[in-house]
N, C-alpha and C positions, 0 to 999 in steps of 0.2 A: 465546089461547096465543101465545107468541113462539117463532119458529124460530131455533135457534142453529146456525150453520154453523161448526164447528171444522175443524181441519186434517184430521181423519178424513173428514168430509163432502166437503171439497174434493178429497182424494185419490180418493174414490170417483167424483166428477164427472170428474176428469181421466182416470181409468182407463176410464171408459165412453165419454167423448166423444173423447179423444185430444188431445194438446197442439196438433197442427197444426190440427185442426178447431176447437178452442176459440179459437185465435188468429184463425183465419179468421172465426169467428162474432163475436168481439169487434170485429174490424175492420169487419165489415159492420154490426153494431149501431151503432157510432159513425158510420159513413157515413150510415146511414138517419136516425139521431137528429139529426145535424147538418143534414142536408138538410131536415128537418121542424121544426127549432128555431124557436120563436116566443117572443120575449122578453116577450110579453104574458102567457104562461101558464107560462113557466119562469123562475124567479128564482134568481140565484146571488149570495150575499153574499161579498165578498172574504175570502179566508182570513186568519186572524189567529191569534195564539198567543203563546207565551213562547219567548224565546231566552236563552241563558245561556252563560257562559264557564267556570264552575266546576262540578264538578272538571275538565270538558273541554267544548269547544264542543258545543252541541246545541240542538235546538228541538223544541217540541211545538205543533202547529197543528191547528185545526179547520177543516173545509172543508164548508160547508152548501150544499145546493141543494134547490129545491122545484119540483115539477110541480103547479101549482095544482089543488086538488080531488082530488089523487091521492096522491102520496107526497112525503115529505121524507127526504133522505139526509144523514147527518152523519158524516163521516169524521174521526177523530182520528189524526194521523200524526206519528210522531217521526223526526227525522233526527239521528243521532249517529254521525259518521264514524269515531270510534275504537272503536265497538262490536265490529267483527270482531276487532281485535287485543286489546282489553282484556276483553271480555265474551263472546267467541265467539257473538255475535248479529249479525243483519243490521244494516246502518247505517240502513235504512228499515224501520220496522214500523208497522202501522196496524190499526185496527178501524173498521168501519162499522156504523152503526145505521140501520134503515129504519123510518119512522113513517108511519102513516095521516094524510094531510094534512087530513082532515075531522074526526077525533076526537082525534088525537094519540097513539093507541095504538101501542105498540112492536110492529112486525110481525116484524122480524128483526134479528139481530146476527151479523156474520160477521168472521172473521179476514180482514183485507184486505191483508196483506203480499203474498201471491201475486197477488191481484186488482189491486193497485196496479201491480205489475210488468207484468202482462198488459195492462192498459189503456194503460199508458205505451208499451209496444211497439206495440200496435194503433194508437195515435195516430200514431206514426212511420210505420207501414205505410201508413196512409191518406194522410199527407203525401207519402210517397215515391211512392205510386201516382199522386197528382195532379201531382207536380212533377219527379220524377227522370226522366232519359232512359229511354225504354221498353226499350232494349237494355243497360241498366246491368249490368255483370258484375263490377265491383270495388267493394269497401267497405273503408273504414278505420274501425276501432273504437278510439277513444281513451278509455281507462278500461275495465278488464276485470272490474269487480266484478259485483254482482248484476244491475244494470240492463243490462249488456252482453249478458247471456244473452237477454233478451227483445228487445232491439234487433236483434241479429243474426238471431234467429229470425223476427221480424216482417218485416224487410226482405227476407229470402230467400223469404218467402211471396208477395211482390208483384213481385219483379224476379229475373231469371235470374242471380243472383250466383254466380260460380264461384270467386272468391278473396277472402278477408277478411284484411286486414292488421290485426294487433292490437298495441296499445301500452299499457303501463302503467308508471308509475314503479316499481311493485313487480313485479319480474320473476316472483316466485313466483305472484302473482295472475294475471299474464299467462299464464304457462305452464300454469296449471291450468284455464284457460277451456275448453279443448277437452273436458275431462271433464264439464263442467257443461252443455254444449250438448245439445239434443235430437238423437237419432240421425238424424233426417231432415236435420239440418244437417251433422253430422259425416260422414255418408256421401256427401254430394254437394258439399261446399265445401272448398276447400283453405285451411287457416289458415296464415298467415305471420307469425310474431312479428318485431317490429322494435324497434330501440332509438331513443333520442332523436335520434341523429345521422342517422337514416333518415327522420325525419318530413317534412322539407322535400321530399325527393325523392319520397317516397310520395304526398304531396299532389298532385303533378303527374300521378299515374298513375291516380287513382281516379275513380269516377263518383258515389259516395255517401260521405259522412262522417257518422259518429255520434259524439257526445261525451257521456259520462256519467261524470264524475269527482267526487271528493270534495275538489277544490281549495278552499282556504280563502278566505273573503271577503277581497278586497283583494290577493290573490296574483297576479292577472293571468291572461293567457290560458295555455292548456295546449298550444297548437300555434303554430308560427311563422307569420308572414304570408308564405307562400311562393306561388309560381306554381301555379295550379291550372287545371283545365279550365274554360272559360267557363260551361258548363252544369252545374257541380257542384251537387249538392243536399246540404244539411246538415240533420241532425236534432240540434238542440242541446238536450240533456235536462238537463244538470247545473246550469245557472244557476237557482237556486231560492231566492235570498236576496239582499238588497241588498248590492252590492259583490262578489258572487260571479259571475264570468263565465268562459267557457271559450274564446271565440273572440277573435282580435285585433280591435281596434276598426275597423281599416281594412277587414277582411273584412265586418264587419257593415254598415259604411257603404256599401260598394260593392254589396252584395247586396240582394235584395228579401226583407225580413223578414216572415214569415207568423206572427203571434201566435196562440196558442190563446185567450187572454183578454187583451184590450188593456190594461186597467187593471193587471192582475197583472204582465204582461210589462214594462210601463214601470217598475214598482217593483223587480222582482227577476229579470227575465229578461235575455237578451242585449239586449233592447230598452231597457234602462235607460240606455243611452248614446245613445238616439235621441229625437227629438221625435215626438209622436203623428202629425204630418203626414208623417213619413218612413216610416211603416210601410206595408206592402203590405196586401192583403186578408187577412182572418182565415181560419182553417181552416173556420169556419162558412160564411163568404161563398163560399168556393171550392166547398163542397159544395152550396150552394143555387144557385150560378151558375157551373157548370163552365167557361163561356166566359171567366171571369176568368183562368184558368190559361193560356190561349193566348198572351197577350202576354209571359208569363214564359218561354216556350220559348227555350232557348239562353242563359238568364241564370243567374247564381248565385242560388240560393234558399236561405233559412235558415228552417226551421221552429223557432220559439221555443216550445219545449214546456215550460211551467212546471207543467203539471198542473192540469186544470180539474175542478171539483167535479162537473159534470154527468157526466163520464166515470166517476166513482166510483159514482154512482147507477145508471148503465147496467150497469156491471160487477156490482154487487150484485144487480140484478134478473135478470141473466143467470144468475148462480150460483143464485139462489133458484128460478128456473124449473127448472133441471136437478135441484136437490135435491128439489123437489116431485115431479118426474117419476120420480126414482129412489127416492123414499122414504127419503132420507138426511137427516141432521141431527137435532137433538133438540128436541122440543116441550116447552116449560116454561111454567108459570104464573108468569111473572116479575112480572106486574102483577096483583095480586089486588084486584078492584074491590068485592068484597062484594055483598050484596044491596041495600044502601041507599046510593045515591050521595051522600047528604047526611051520612053518618056516617063520618068518617075514622078514628074510634076503634073501628070494628066489629071490627078485627083483635084487639082486646084482650078481646073477650067470647067 
């Protein structure tokens, strides 16, 4: 049987576990998995897919990862920045399948739109916990769409954030952000909307910066290269396509860039403007050797978060564990093997 986790199953999991606990669980799962990561047993194939310009810019990609002798996860994710305005759909939508790596059997299939947002936020929480000043109280969120919700939620789980400055070129999206945030954030954090003219000044006042925009490839950075605190930590989430960047080149050059996946970041992350030798330790290396973070204290750090397929497997397995515990989801006989494995036409008899 194959377990299907639709939005109803995910809602049941969220209702039982709670958003705060689920974010904390996801962050801890990532930390533990990264600390135990072994490239001899875990394989990740660089994501690939189709991109197109008609009728509007978009892409569909597949992101596979395998834990040898255990499971293979395959996420298919679409990015269509005009979706919210044209189709009333999220700009990022995804589905993940989980397979037995010894037989190929399909174990589970889940709606991964929420899980993608959750694991992206959790990755930023992990990087923030490793690299941001321990007493960080201020955050600037550039881009107030769907990803902003989990970014703010995640960072406030690991740092005592008191004030969040929010900016978006679409003021309606910016002004609606508060209604989309979890109650635990709304009740304890002051949100301060700002305009484009305030960006440079605000950069000089904050401890943490998160960027998650739908800027078009080739359009350039979404913030000015302004004076900032020397120990500013940045979670750069939106650069996920060749030519698409959010940070000024000078900021990337003078900072220590922490990639999630080196090869992927060099092609489509903020790191695409750097050489391999210019990159800092990866998020995996920092979790395996925490002492690597000590020389970074007091420096500008940039987490280049392009989205790593291993994170999707971890998120899917977490959801599947909770679904099994709660008895939610639908068991279906999606793959009918029949009685004779040598007879593919048995279904006709």
